[in-house]
N, C-alpha and C positions, 0 to 999 in steps of 0.2 A: 750640432745636429745629432751626431751619433750618441753623445752623452744624454741628450734629451730622450732619445729612443730607448736607451738602456735604463734610464730612470723610470720611464713609463712602463717598460716591461717588468721592472722590479716591483713597481706598485701593483701591477696586475697580478703578479705571482703572489704577492703578500695578501691581496684581497681574496684570491682563490683559496689560499691556505686558511685564511680566517673563516671563509664560508664552509670549507670542508670540515674544519674542526668544530664548527657549531652545528653540524648536521650528523645525524645518526646514519652512517653509511655501512654499518656492520650487518644490517638486515640482509639476510641471504635469500636469493630467489628460491633455493631449495626449501626454505621455511614455508613459503607460500604454496609450493608444489606439495609438500608433505601435508600441510593443513588441508589443502583441497582434496587430496587423495583420501585422507582420513574422513572428511565430510561425505565424500561419495560412497565410501565403504559403509559408513554409518547409515546413509540414506537407503542403500541397497539392503542392508541388514534389517532395517525397519520395514522395508517393502516386503521382504520375504517372511519376516516374523508376523507382520500384520496382514499378510495375504492380500496386498493391494499393489497394483502396478504404479511405477513412478509417475506415469502420465494419467493415472486415473484419479477421479475425485475421491478425496478422503472425507466423506460426509460426517464422520464423527468429530472432526475438528471444527465445531461450531459453537454458538452461544447457547448457554443453558436456557435462555428465554425463547429459543426457537422450539416450540412444542412439537413440530413435525419431525424433529431429529433428536434422538436420545443422546445425552452427553456421553463422553467416553467413560468406560468403567475405570474404577480406581486403579486396578492393576495395570490397565493399559496406559493410563496417565503416568503412573510411576515408572513404567517401562520406558516411555518416551523421554521423561525427564532424565532418567539414568543414562540413556543412550546419548542424549544431547550433552550431558556433563562429561561423559567419557570422550566424546568427539572433541570437545573444546579442551579437555585436559591433555589428551594426546597431541593435539595441534600446538598447544602452548609448549609442551616438552620438546617437540620437534623444532619449534621456532627458536627456543633457547639453545638447543644443541647445534643446529646449523649456523645460527648467527654467531654463537660463541666460537665455532670453528673458523668462520670467516674472519672474525676479529683477531683471532690468534695468528692466522696466516698473514694478515695485514699489519701485524704488530701494533694493534690498537686495543683499547679497553672497551669491553662490551658494556660495562656499567659506568661509563664516563658521564659527564654532565648531560650531553645530548641523549645518551642511552637512557638515563634516568627520566628525563623529560618525556621521551618517547613512551616508555613503559607506563609512567604515571598517567599521562593524558589518555592513552589508549585504554588502560585498565579502568580508568574512571568512567568512561563511556560504557564499556562492557559490563562493569559492575552495576551501573545505573540501569542498563537494559535488563540485566538479570533480576534485579530487585523489582523493577516494574513488571516483569513477566510473572514473578511470584504473586504480585498484587492481582494481576489478571487471573491467575489460577485460583486465588482465594475467592474472587467474585464469579468464577465460572465463565470468564470471557476467554475461551480457549482460542478462538479463531484469530485473535490479534497477537498471539504469542510470537509466532515466527516472523510476522511483519515487524514487530517491535525489535526483535533481535537483529534483523537485517538493517533497520533504520539506525539503531544505535551503533551497530558495527560500522556502518557507512559514515556516520558522524564522527566516530572515533578516528577513522582513516583520514578524513578531511582535516581533523584537528592536528594529527601528528605529521601530516605531509609537510608542514613548515619546518619540522625538525629532521625530516628524512628526504625521501625521493618524491619529487613533484607528481609522479605518475600515480601515487597513492590517492591523490585528490580525485583523479578520474575514476578510480576503482570505488572510492567512497560514494561518489555521485551515482554510479551504477547500482550500488547496493541499496541506496536510499530509494531509487526509482523502483527497484524490484520489490522492496518492502511496501511502498505505497500502492503499487499495482496489486500486490497480494491482498491488500486490505479489501479490494473489490472482488477478488475471486479466491477467498480463503480456502476453498476446497482443494486447491492445488498447493497446499503448504509443503508437502514432501518434495514436490518438483522444484519449488522455488528455494527451498532449503538447500537442495543439491546444487542448483544453479548459482545461488549467491555465495554460499560457504564452500562449495566444492569446485565447480567448473571455473568460476571467476577467479578464485584464488590460484588455481592451476595456471590459468592464462596469465595472471599477474606475475606469478612466480617464474614462468618461462621467460616473459619479457625482461624481468629483473635479472634473471640468471644470465641470459645471453647479451644483455646490454651493459650490465654493471659487474657481475661476478667474474666474467671472463677477462675484464680489463686488468 
């Protein structure tokens, strides 16, 4: 009886080790917090530069075909694109930095098989969303840009959740819902950008940090 229990325990330990090795657990909660704080700062920067409150309607973010509302000026559009690129670049740098530090402290490889799968799948969705956004800009359909970014970001999180923490799936679903909701009220793009890429990433990062990083 005792031998059977020991064998069962050994099998359980082996299964847990195999699951752990196949998952990307080096993702740090500080990465999410850093990305979220960066997005919030970017949103506030746009709010102050564009002279519009976070909770106010941004009437310029609409479709060219809406004759009642003039499209954003070229300089404004370039400013918004540059700010968004800066936010995502800084967020990516912070993600690699904190995750790399966590991998080193856990004596694991950041760019192992699971890490490569995680980065490839998530980047694929983000890159697709970025290219689709450029297509929307080309056709002057500005009001769908932020919803598209949120939706593809959420899809990417759901995709990589099977390689990493299951909680990422829940965050992905929330991001998709935010994106779909914003499609109906596109004037609040700045608010939803801050909520989706800022606040939700901070909340996710805190959960990840206190439930996994501290272990």
